[in-house]
C-alpha positions as CSV (number, residue, x, y, z in Angstrom):
1,M,-190.0,286.7,-11.0
2,E,-188.8,283.3,-10.1
3,E,-189.3,284.3,-6.7
4,S,-193.0,284.5,-7.2
5,A,-193.0,281.5,-9.0
6,Q,-191.5,279.8,-5.9
7,K,-193.8,281.2,-3.6
8,K,-196.6,280.0,-5.5
9,H,-195.3,276.6,-6.1
10,E,-194.9,276.3,-2.3
11,S,-198.5,277.8,-1.5
12,N,-199.9,275.1,-4.1
13,K,-197.5,272.5,-2.2
14,L,-199.1,273.5,1.4
15,S,-202.8,273.4,0.0
16,T,-202.4,270.1,-1.9
17,T,-201.3,268.4,1.6
18,T,-204.1,266.9,3.8
19,T,-203.6,266.2,7.5
20,T,-204.7,262.9,8.4
21,T,-205.5,261.3,11.7
22,T,-204.9,257.9,12.6
23,P,-207.7,256.0,14.0
24,P,-207.2,254.8,17.3
25,K,-205.9,251.5,17.7
26,K,-208.0,248.6,18.5
27,V,-207.1,245.6,20.8
28,K,-208.6,242.6,19.9
29,V,-210.0,240.7,23.2
30,H,-210.6,237.4,23.6
31,F,-213.0,236.5,26.7
32,C,-212.7,233.0,27.9
33,A,-215.2,231.5,30.7
34,V,-213.6,229.7,33.6
35,G,-215.7,227.3,35.6
36,S,-218.9,228.1,36.5
37,A,-219.1,231.3,34.7
38,P,-221.8,232.2,31.9
39,L,-220.4,231.9,28.0
40,M,-221.4,234.2,26.1
41,K,-222.4,234.0,22.3
42,K,-219.9,236.3,21.1
43,N,-216.5,236.3,22.9
44,K,-214.0,238.2,20.9
45,F,-214.2,242.3,20.7
46,Q,-212.4,244.6,19.7
47,I,-211.9,247.3,22.4
48,G,-210.2,250.7,22.1
49,S,-206.4,250.2,22.9
50,E,-206.3,253.9,25.3
51,Q,-209.0,252.0,27.7
52,S,-207.9,251.0,30.9
53,F,-208.5,247.4,32.3
54,S,-211.3,248.9,34.6
55,A,-213.1,249.5,31.3
56,V,-212.9,246.0,30.3
57,T,-214.2,244.8,33.4
58,G,-217.5,247.2,33.2
59,F,-218.0,246.1,29.7
60,L,-217.9,242.4,30.5
61,R,-220.2,243.1,33.6
62,R,-222.7,244.6,31.3
63,M,-222.5,241.8,28.7
64,L,-223.3,239.1,31.5
65,K,-225.6,241.4,32.9
66,L,-224.4,241.0,36.5
67,D,-225.3,242.7,39.6
68,A,-222.9,245.6,40.8
69,G,-222.6,243.3,44.0
70,A,-221.8,240.0,42.1
71,S,-218.1,239.0,42.2
72,L,-216.1,238.7,38.9
73,F,-212.4,237.8,38.3
74,L,-210.6,238.6,35.5
75,Y,-207.0,237.3,34.5
76,C,-204.9,237.8,31.8
77,N,-203.7,234.4,30.2
78,S,-204.6,232.2,32.8
79,A,-202.0,233.7,35.0
80,F,-202.3,237.0,36.8
81,C,-205.3,239.8,37.3
82,P,-204.1,243.2,36.1
83,G,-204.6,246.2,37.9
84,P,-207.7,248.3,37.3
85,D,-205.6,251.1,35.8
86,E,-203.4,249.1,33.4
87,A,-203.8,250.4,30.2
88,L,-205.0,248.0,27.3
89,S,-202.5,248.9,25.0
90,D,-199.5,247.9,27.4
91,L,-201.2,244.3,28.3
92,D,-201.7,243.8,24.4
93,D,-198.1,244.5,23.8
94,C,-196.4,242.6,26.6
95,F,-199.3,239.6,26.7
96,S,-200.7,239.0,23.3
97,I,-200.9,235.8,21.6
98,R,-201.3,235.6,18.0
99,G,-202.9,239.0,17.9
100,E,-205.3,238.3,20.7
101,L,-205.4,239.5,24.4
102,V,-206.8,236.3,26.2
103,I,-209.0,237.3,29.3
104,N,-210.0,234.4,31.2
105,Y,-213.4,235.5,33.4
106,S,-214.8,233.7,36.3
107,L,-217.0,233.9,39.1
108,Q,-215.1,232.4,41.7
109,E,-211.4,232.9,42.3
110,A,-209.9,230.4,39.7
111,W,-206.2,231.1,40.3
112,G,-204.2,232.7,43.1
């Protein structure tokens, strides 16, 4: 009798546990215009951490309404150009300042 009561208790335990899926982490990206680059009304966005840096470039091109042939240079913390296949989560982990990943953008090369 004890064994069946224990099985019933275990089955109740299993049925009450719920599986929770964590929502994908977002990275707060702060875009800063450099030189003659057009300013945006909103310059802070939440972007999924699983995105590559090329997705950020495409997003910014759409926001600025740039043609496909127009040049756009992106810099992380005014220092370097991340590779297009670089994961946004990795950049956030290494170069985030006060919870924001600062991305400077320009239409001409600003830093070499």
